[in-house]
Structure formats: C-alpha cells, structure tokens
N, C-alpha and C positions, 0 to 999 in steps of 0.2 A: 503495499501500499503505499501511494507517494505522499509525502508531508509537505502541504502548499502553504505553510504559515509564513513563508518568508524567512526562516531561520537559517536556512543552507545560504541564502544570499548574504543574510548578515554575516555571517561568519567566514565566507568565502572572499569577501570584499568586494563584491561586485553586487550592482542592484539591477534592476530591470525598469526602463524607462515606460510609463504606463502609457505614453502617448504612441511610441513608433514600436515598443516590444523588444527594442534593442537593449543588449547587456552592456552595461557602463561601468568603469572602474570607479569606485568611490573610495575616497581616503580622508578621515577628519584632520589628518595632519597638514601643517603648511608646508608648501612644495619647496620654501626657502631654506626654513631652520628645522623643520621637523617637529615643532611646537604642535600640542593639542589645543591650546587656549582655554583649557579646564583651569579655574582658579586654584593653585597651590600644588599643581603637577608639574608642568614643565617651568624651569627657570627661566624669569623674563630676561636675563642676561645673555641667554643664547639667542636671543632675537636681533637679525640684522637690521630690521626698520625698513625692510625693503619695501618697496611700492607693490610688490607682486606676491609679499606676505599676506595670510589670512588674518592673523590674529595680532598685528603690531600694535593698533591704537589699545589693544587689552593689556598688553605687555608694557607700552610707554605708560599707561595709568598705574601699573602695579608698580613701576620704577619710580613714578613721581611720589606716589603715596611711601613706598620706602624711604625716599630720601627725605622727606618732611618728617615722618618720624625719626628717622635718625638724627637729624639735625636738632630735632626739638629736644630728644633725648640726650645728646652731648651738651646741648647748652646747659640743660638742667643739671649734669653731673659737674660741669664746670662752675656754676651759679653754687652749688654745695661744698666747695672748697674739697677739705682732705677727706671729707666722709667717704667720696667714692675715687681716691685716689689711685687705687690699684685697679678699679675698674677703669678709669681714664686712661692708665698707662695700657693695659690691655687693648683697648679700644684704639689709642694710638697706634701701636704696633703692627694691629690687623690694618687700620688703614694704611699705613706705609706700606705694608707687603702687598696689598690689593692694589695700590696706586702704582707700585713697580711691576705688578704682573700684567697690568692693563697700559703697560707703556708711558708712563708718566712721565 
C-alpha cells in the first residue's frame, strides 16, 4: 500500500509543484552561507550578508541585538568598578582575541 501523505517528499528533500506536477528540489538553507534562519540555531557570524542570502536581515538583527546587549553590559561592569574586575579582565582578553581572529 502506497503512503501519499507527503512524508517521503519531506524527507527526500524534494517537493512536487501542485500546478505543474514537476518534482522540485527544496532546501531551507541559505545558498550562500548554509544558515537555516532559525533563531538560536546557526551563528549569525557565519552570514556573509550577501544580496543572494535568504536570512541576512534576520542575522543582521541578531548581531545588532547582541552588540547592544554587550555594550550595555560592558558599560555596567566598568561603572561598578572593582566589583567585576575579574570579569572585565576576562572580557577584555576575549575581545582582543576575537579582534585578532577577525583581522582587526
């Protein structure tokens, strides 16, 4: 007995066009960076912000939010003085390493 619920198409990566009946390849992944666009799954830093990307605006939003949160947290740590000295030193070291890694 044949199963016609579409599960085979879902797992095979293909779909059938309802208008033409033609088999079409489908991938939820960006053709440029392979990101899936799901929040919290793929790293936004992998996005190349290409005009041909599928989720660039989503990843750019995520990066902006992370940057704002990071800056506010950093400011708060410096305002608190010695209370977060060890955490500030860790943050500065992490920042310098990331800066070097991304060609700063």
